[in-house]
N, C-alpha and C positions, 0 to 999 in steps of 0.2 A: 621327703619327710612330711608327715601330716601332723597338723596341730589341731587340737580340739579342746574346748572347755564347755562349760554348761550352756552358755548363750551364743558363743561365737565371737564375742568382743575381744576378750583377752587373747584368744588364739589368732585373731586377725592381726593384733599388734605383734605377737610373737612370730607369726609367719612372715609379716612384712620386714621385721628386723632381720630374720634369718636370710630372706631373699636379698635384701639390700646390703647387708654387712658381710655375708659369707660368700656371695656369688653363686650359691647353689641354684640350680635350675629347676629341680623337681621339688618345689615347696607347695604344700596344699594347706588351705584353711578349710575346715569343715564348717560351711555356712550354717548358722543356726545352732551349732554345737550339739551336745549330747541330747538336749531337749528335742531338737528337730530329728536327730538320728532315731531316737526312740519313737517319736510320733509317726515316723515313716515306716516303722516296723522292722528296722534293721536289727541284726543280732547284737546282743551285748553279752559280756562275760563278767562275772564277779570274781574278785581276787580269790584264788584257790580252786576255782572250778576247772581251769585248764592250765597246762604248763605254758602254753603260748597260744596266741590267736593270730593267724595269718590271713588277712583279707587282701585279695588282689587289688592293686591300683589300676585304674583304667588309663 
């Protein structure tokens, strides 16, 4: 499960809680959030553009 927010701070908290409280092993925080994602040139989708967006996790 991946967590992302604008800067990465709230998603860090959410991913930490999920990891520690649920016992899930595959928890990811997108460091730097959507700001970093966009600055790195990764694709984004706006609501209504696609029915789903499936990006492979490494």
